[in-house]
C-alpha positions in Angstrom: -69.8 -80.1 -32.8 -67.1 -79.0 -35.2 -65.4 -77.1 -32.3 -65.3 -80.3 -30.2 -63.8 -82.2 -33.1 -61.1 -79.6 -33.6 -60.3 -79.5 -29.9 -60.2 -83.3 -29.7 -58.0 -83.7 -32.7 -55.5 -81.0 -31.7 -56.3 -78.7 -34.6 -56.3 -75.6 -32.4 -53.0 -76.5 -30.9 -51.5 -77.2 -34.3 -52.7 -73.8 -35.6 -51.5 -71.9 -32.6 -48.0 -73.4 -32.8 -47.9 -72.8 -36.5 -49.0 -69.2 -36.2 -46.4 -68.6 -33.4 -43.7 -69.9 -35.7 -44.9 -67.8 -38.7 -45.3 -64.4 -37.0 -41.6 -63.8 -36.4 -40.4 -64.6 -39.9 -43.3 -62.6 -41.5 -42.5 -59.6 -39.3 -38.8 -60.0 -40.1 -39.5 -60.0 -43.9 -41.7 -56.9 -43.6 -39.1 -55.0 -41.5 -36.3 -56.1 -43.9 -38.2 -54.9 -46.9 -38.9 -51.5 -45.3 -35.2 -51.1 -44.2 -34.0 -52.3 -47.6 -36.3 -49.8 -49.4 -35.3 -47.0 -47.0 -31.5 -47.5 -46.7 -30.2 -49.7 -49.5 -32.2 -49.4 -52.7 -35.5 -48.0 -53.7 -38.0 -50.7 -54.6 -39.7 -48.2 -57.0 -36.4 -47.7 -58.8 -35.9 -51.5 -59.0 -39.3 -52.0 -60.4 -38.8 -49.3 -62.9 -35.5 -51.0 -64.0 -37.2 -54.4 -64.3 -40.0 -53.0 -66.4 -37.5 -51.5 -68.9 -35.1 -54.5 -69.1 -37.5 -57.4 -69.2 -40.6 -58.0 -71.3 -44.0 -58.7 -69.6 -43.9 -62.2 -71.0 -40.4 -62.9 -69.5 -41.6 -61.7 -66.1 -44.8 -63.8 -66.2 -42.8 -66.9 -67.2 -40.4 -66.4 -64.3 -43.4 -65.9 -62.0 -45.1 -69.0 -63.2 -42.0 -71.2 -62.8 -41.6 -69.8 -59.2 -45.2 -70.5 -58.4 -45.0 -74.0 -59.7 -41.8 -75.0 -58.0 -41.7 -74.1 -54.3 -42.7 -70.4 -54.7 -39.3 -69.1 -53.7 -39.8 -65.6 -55.2 -42.4 -63.6 -53.2 -45.5 -62.8 -55.3 -45.6 -59.4 -53.7 -42.7 -58.3 -55.9 -44.7 -59.3 -59.0 -47.8 -57.6 -57.6 -45.8 -54.4 -57.2 -44.6 -54.9 -60.8 -48.1 -54.9 -62.1 -48.6 -51.4 -60.8 -45.8 -50.2 -63.1 -47.4 -51.8 -66.2 -49.7 -50.2 -68.7 -52.6 -52.3 -67.6 -52.2 -53.2 -63.9 -55.6 -54.9 -63.3 -55.2 -57.2 -66.4 -51.7 -58.1 -65.4 -52.7 -58.6 -61.8 -55.5 -61.0 -63.0 -53.0 -62.9 -65.1 -50.6 -63.2 -62.1 -53.4 -64.5 -59.9 -54.4 -67.0 -62.5 -50.8 -68.1 -63.1 -50.4 -68.5 -59.3 -53.5 -70.6 -59.1 -52.4 -72.8 -62.0 -48.9 -73.0 -60.5 -50.5 -74.4 -57.3 -52.3 -77.1 -59.4 -48.9 -78.0 -61.1 -47.4 -78.2 -57.6 -50.2 -80.5 -56.4 -49.4 -83.0 -59.2 -45.6 -82.7 -58.5 -46.4 -83.7 -54.9 -48.4 -86.7 -56.1 -45.5 -87.7 -58.4 -42.8 -87.3 -55.7 -44.4 -90.1 -53.6 -43.9 -92.5 -56.4 -40.2 -92.4 -55.6 -39.7 -95.2 -53.1 -37.0 -93.6 -51.0 -39.0 -90.4 -50.7 -42.2 -92.3 -49.8 -40.4 -94.3 -47.1 -38.8 -91.1 -45.7 -42.2 -89.4 -45.4 -43.9 -92.4 -43.9 -41.2 -92.9 -41.2 -39.7 -89.4 -40.4 -42.7 -87.2 -41.1 -45.6 -89.5 -40.2 -47.0 -87.2 -37.5 -46.9 -84.1 -39.7 -48.5 -86.1 -42.6 -51.3 -87.3 -40.2 -52.1 -83.7 -39.2 -51.8 -82.5 -42.7 -54.2 -85.2 -43.9 -56.8 -84.2 -41.3 -56.7 -80.5 -42.1 -55.7 -80.6 -45.8 -58.3 -78.1 -46.9 -57.3 -75.6 -44.2 -53.6 -76.1 -45.2 -54.5 -75.2 -48.8 -56.6 -72.2 -47.7 -53.8 -70.9 -45.5 -51.3 -71.3 -48.3 -53.6 -69.4 -50.7 -54.2 -66.5 -48.3 -51.1 -66.0 -46.1 -47.5 -65.1 -47.1 -46.3 -68.7 -47.1 -45.4 -70.4 -50.4 -48.7 -71.6 -52.0 -46.7 -74.0 -54.1 -45.4 -75.9 -51.0 -48.9 -76.2 -49.5 -50.3 -77.5 -52.8 -47.4 -79.9 -53.1 -48.1 -81.2 -49.6 -51.8 -81.6 -50.6 -50.6 -83.8 -53.5 -48.3 -85.8 -51.2 -51.2 -86.6 -48.7 -53.5 -87.3 -51.6 -55.9 -84.6 -50.7 -58.8 -84.6 -53.1 -58.1 -82.5 -56.2 -61.5 -80.9 -56.1 -60.6 -79.5 -52.7 -57.3 -78.1 -53.9 -59.1 -76.4 -56.8 -61.8 -75.0 -54.5 -59.6 -73.7 -51.6 -57.0 -72.6 -54.1 -59.5 -70.0 -55.4 -58.7 -68.0 -52.3 -55.5 -67.1 -54.1 -57.4 -64.6 -56.2 -58.7 -62.9 -53.0 -55.1 -62.7 -51.7 -53.9 -61.0 -54.8 -56.7 -58.5 -54.7 -56.1 -57.7 -51.1 -52.4 -57.4 -51.4 -52.7 -55.3 -54.5 -54.8 -52.8 -52.7 -52.1 -52.4 -50.1 -49.1 -52.6 -52.4 -50.5 -50.2 -55.0 -50.7 -47.6 -52.2 -47.0 -47.9 -51.6 -45.8 -48.1 -55.2 -45.8 -44.8 -57.1 
C-alpha cells in the first residue's frame, strides 16, 4: 500500500534524482579532504592548532551558530575536534545536542521567513513544484538531513517553510544523534 503511494506520487523518482545529484558532490568532498590532508596540510596538525588557540566554549559557539544558520561548516570538522579534547564522548554529545537544537532554531527561522511577503510570493510562484514535493515527504526530508552529509539546518528550515509539524521535526531530528555517533566511530579511527 505504501509502496504504491510512493510510486504514484513520484517519491521514488524524486529520491533517485536527488541521490544522483548528491553522490558526485559527496565524493568530491571526500576526495578533496583526503588530498588536502595528504598534500596540503595535515588535518591532525590543524586540529591540534585549533585546540590550543580556541577555547572549547568558543568552538561550541561557532558550531551552534553554523548549525542554526545554513550549516555551512561541516560538522565532521567538529567531530574530529572532539577526539582531541580531554573528554571526547561528552563533547561529542554536546555537539550532537547543539546540532539538534540548531535544527530546531532553523525550523523557526524557516517559519519566520515566509512572513516576508516577497519571499512568500517567490516560493509560491518559482518553487511551487519543489514545495509540493517537500510538503508530501517532509518527514523524509528531515530524516535525510539528520543522517546524510547535507546541511541539517537547511532541511529544517525547509520544514519550517512548508509548515511541517513541529513534532515531526523533533522526532525525525533525533536521528542527528545517530549520525554523530556513526561518524564519530569512523572519524575517531582516522584522527590520532
